Structures are given as structure tokens and as C-alpha cells.
C-alpha positions in Angstrom: 120.7 152.7 81.3 123.5 150.9 83.1 122.4 152.4 86.4 118.8 151.3 85.8 119.8 147.7 85.2 121.8 147.7 88.4 118.8 149.1 90.3 116.5 146.5 88.9 118.8 143.6 89.7 119.3 144.9 93.2 115.6 145.1 93.9 114.6 142.0 92.1 117.0 139.6 93.8 115.4 139.8 97.3 112.0 139.3 95.8 113.2 136.2 93.9 114.9 134.8 96.9 111.8 135.3 99.0 109.6 133.6 96.4 112.0 130.6 96.3 112.2 130.2 100.0 108.6 130.9 100.8 107.3 127.3 100.8 110.1 126.1 103.0 110.6 129.1 105.3 106.9 129.9 105.8 104.7 126.8 105.2 101.8 128.6 107.0 101.5 130.9 103.9 101.4 128.2 101.3 98.4 128.9 99.1 97.4 125.3 98.4 97.6 124.6 102.1 95.4 127.5 102.9 92.7 126.1 100.6 93.0 122.6 102.0 93.0 123.9 105.5 89.8 125.8 104.9 88.1 122.9 103.2 89.1 120.2 105.8 89.3 122.1 109.1 87.5 125.4 108.7 88.4 127.7 111.6 89.6 124.9 113.9 92.9 125.7 115.5 95.9 123.7 114.4 99.1 123.5 116.6 102.4 123.2 114.7 104.6 120.8 116.8 108.2 119.8 116.6 108.4 117.9 119.9 107.8 114.4 118.6 104.1 114.2 119.4 103.6 114.0 115.6 106.4 113.1 113.2 106.7 113.0 109.4 109.8 111.3 108.0 110.7 111.9 104.4 114.0 112.4 102.5 115.1 116.0 102.1 115.9 115.2 98.5 114.2 112.2 97.0 116.2 109.8 94.8 113.1 109.0 92.8 110.2 111.5 92.8 107.7 108.7 91.8 108.6 106.5 94.8 109.3 108.7 97.9 109.3 106.7 101.1 107.5 108.4 104.0 106.5 107.6 107.6 103.8 109.3 109.7 103.4 108.7 113.4 101.8 110.0 116.6 103.1 109.5 120.1 99.6 109.2 121.5 96.3 107.6 120.4 94.7 109.5 117.6 91.5 109.3 115.7 92.9 110.0 112.2 95.8 111.5 110.4 96.0 113.4 107.1 98.9 113.6 104.7 99.0 116.8 102.6 101.5 117.4 99.8 101.1 121.1 99.1 102.3 121.3 95.5 100.9 118.0 94.2 98.0 118.3 91.7 95.9 116.8 94.4 97.3 118.1 97.7 95.3 115.9 100.0 97.3 112.7 99.5 95.7 110.5 102.1 93.4 110.3 105.1 93.9 107.5 107.6 91.3 106.6 110.2 92.3 104.4 113.1 89.8 101.8 114.4 89.5 100.0 117.7 91.8 97.1 116.6 94.6 99.4 115.6 98.1 99.5 117.2 100.4 102.5 117.5 99.5 105.3 115.1 102.3 104.7 112.6 102.0 104.5 108.9 104.7 103.9 106.3 104.1 104.2 102.5 105.5 105.6 99.3 104.3 108.6 97.5 104.7 110.7 94.3 106.0 114.2 94.6 105.3 116.5 91.7 107.5 119.5 92.6 109.5 121.0 95.5 106.9 121.1 98.3 106.0 121.2 101.9 104.6 117.9 103.1 102.4 117.8 106.2 101.1 115.3 108.7 98.1 116.4 110.7 96.8 114.3 113.5 93.5 114.6 115.4 93.8 113.4 119.0 91.0 111.6 120.9 90.1 115.0 122.5 89.8 116.6 119.1 93.0 118.6 119.1 94.7 119.1 115.8 98.5 118.7 115.7 100.7 119.3 112.6 104.3 118.8 111.6 105.9 119.6 108.3 108.8 118.5 106.1 110.2 120.2 103.0 110.9 117.7 100.2 113.0 118.4 97.1 111.6 116.3 94.2 109.9 116.9 90.9 108.0 115.1 88.2 106.7 112.2 90.2 103.1 112.5 89.3 103.8 112.6 85.5 106.5 109.9 85.5 105.9 106.9 83.2 104.9 103.7 85.0 107.8 101.4 85.9 106.0 98.2 84.9 104.8 97.0 81.5 101.1 97.9 81.1 100.2 94.3 80.0 102.0 92.8 83.0 100.4 95.4 85.4 96.9 94.5 84.0 97.6 90.8 84.5 98.3 91.2 88.2 95.8 94.0 88.9 94.4 93.9 92.4 96.6 91.1 93.7 97.5 91.6 97.3 100.0 90.2 99.8 99.6 90.6 103.6 102.6 89.9 105.8 102.5 90.0 109.6 105.8 90.7 111.3 106.7 89.2 114.6 105.1 86.5 116.9 101.4 87.1 117.6 100.4 87.4 121.3 97.0 88.4 122.6 96.8 92.1 123.2 100.2 92.9 121.8 100.6 95.2 118.8 101.9 93.7 115.6 103.2 95.4 112.5 101.9 94.3 109.2 102.6 95.1 105.6 100.1 95.3 102.7 101.4 95.2 99.2 99.0 95.9 96.3 99.6 95.2 92.7 98.0 98.2 91.0 99.5 100.7 88.5 97.9 103.7 90.3 97.9 105.7 87.1 97.7 109.4 87.9 96.2 110.4 84.6 99.1 112.8 84.1 101.7 110.5 82.5 101.9 110.3 78.7 102.3 107.0 76.8 105.5 107.5 74.8 104.2 105.3 72.0 100.6 106.7 71.5 101.4 110.2 72.8 98.2 110.0 74.7 97.7 110.4 78.5 97.1 107.2 80.3 93.7 107.4 82.0 93.7 107.8 85.7 93.3 104.4 87.5 94.3 104.3 91.1 93.4 102.8 94.5 90.9 105.0 96.2 89.7 103.2 99.4 91.4 100.7 101.7 89.6 99.0 104.6 91.6 96.8 106.9 89.8 94.8 109.6 90.7 92.2 112.2 87.8 90.0 113.2 84.8 92.3 113.3 86.7 95.4 114.2 88.3 98.1 112.0 92.1 98.4 112.1 92.6 101.2 109.6 90.6 102.8 106.8 92.4 105.0 104.2 91.1 107.4 101.6 94.0 107.8 99.1 94.6 109.1 95.6 97.2 108.9 92.9 99.8 110.6 95.1 100.4 107.1 96.4 103.0 105.4 94.3 102.5 102.6 91.8 101.9 99.3 93.5 100.9 100.8 96.8 102.8 99.5 99.9 101.5 100.2 103.4 103.0 99.3 106.8 100.7 99.6 109.8 100.0 98.2 113.3 97.1 96.2 114.7 96.4 94.6 118.0 95.0 91.0 117.9 93.2 90.0 121.1 92.3 86.5 120.0 93.1 84.3 116.9 91.4 85.5 113.8 92.0 86.9 110.3 93.4 90.2 109.0 91.2 91.2 106.1 91.7 93.8 103.5 89.1 95.3 101.1 90.2 97.8 98.4 88.3 99.7 95.7 89.8 101.8 92.9 88.5 104.9 91.1 87.0 102.7 88.3 84.8 100.8 90.7 86.9 97.6 90.8 87.1 95.9 94.2 89.6 93.3 95.6 89.9 91.4 98.8 92.6 89.5 100.7 92.9 87.8 104.1 95.7 86.6 106.3 95.1 84.2 109.2 96.7 85.1 112.6 97.1 82.3 115.1 98.7 82.3 118.6 
């Protein structure tokens, strides 16, 4: 009996070690990713790159799983970028589409991470090539974490937005801007500690940012984006005008904001 226990332990340990390391060591075999890949890209080839053409910045171990800062970027003009968080309840966290008034393809935001996971940034170049980079993030419980703001206070400011342009506007020169949205972005997975009921899902779904009559950025996002979504992006003003934002949430509510840009 003792010999059998030793044998089982010896054979089980490598299997356990492989299972724990699999998402980090072999992201190509992640089951959620394989499903997302098939649904989004079919049989299109995707090149995994680590040469700076596409980057994904995220902490190796998050301080707060409900508010994980990330940054996606591409070193060349791209049509769109996808953010995939393999082991979130909804793996496709965001799709960003860049319009003619965009600047460098750089996006910064904050996300929820539900468990240890591979995160991916996939970029589609103007020639249709798909480039992907990955990052392993240690965090858990972000999607079911209780909101950080009092529900009544969150409802009172629902949909309020602030737009901030950083730097001095010059014709044809890219500018960075920040969009801050007051919205609880309830995932539907957090339990109210008083009622013991799950708070219904209520989150920003669509973001459209325009400058003048041209698109800067459109984003299809879900509850993986943290409470009070915060987005940094670039745009290129070619003449004085207004930066305009239109958002809609999953309950059909719509909100708008504008910020004048003068030279």
C-alpha cells in the first residue's frame, strides 16, 4: 500500500504541474482561446510576435483584480485591435476599430480579471495580417467583486463623462485624450451583501468617438472593463473642431459628451 501511494504521487505530480503551467507556458492550447479564435478569425493565420510590433502591457500580478491597468499598442497603422482575456466569463473583452481621424494605435484602460489567465492583444494591419502578443496575469475574483461606489451615488451620476485633451493642439499632429465615464459597469456576477441577490448586469457596450465628421475610435466592450470606464487614446485634429463621444449601455441607455479643440 505504501509503495502504491508513492507511485501515485510520483505520476500525479508531473500531470498537476503541467496543468498549472499550461495557460502560461502554452497559450496556443488554451481552450477558451481556441473557441474565440474559431469564432472571430476562422482559419486565418495569426502570427505571434514579441518584437514590439504589437505590445500588451499588464502587471504580472495585479494589486486589485477588479481594476487592472493595461495598455495595447501597435507600431504600425492598424484597422482594429482585439483584447481577449482567456479565463474571464466573457473572454472577448473589447474590440477597438480605428477611424481616419485616429492617431497612433495605442489604447489604455482598466479591466477586470476573474482568474489567472493569458491576456491577448491581436491587431489587424492595413494589409489584413493578424499579429498577436500575449501576457500572463495573476489575478482572481475581479468579475465578481462588489462595486467600489455606493449604488445610489453611482445611479445619480450614471452616464456622466469627462473628456480631457492632453498637450497643445496643432494641425495634423496627434494628441492624446482621456475619456472618463461614470458607470457602475455591473458584471451581473457580484452579489449584493445586503439582499444576497446578484446585481443585474449593467455595463457600457458601445463607445463611438468622432472628431468633426470622422471616426476616431469605436469600441465594442463588455463587463470585463472596470467600473467607471477610463480610456486613453490618440486622435489627429487637422482643423479646429470638437471631439464627440456617444456611448450606449446594455440596457439601451445612451449618453453624449463633447470637448472643443481650438488651435
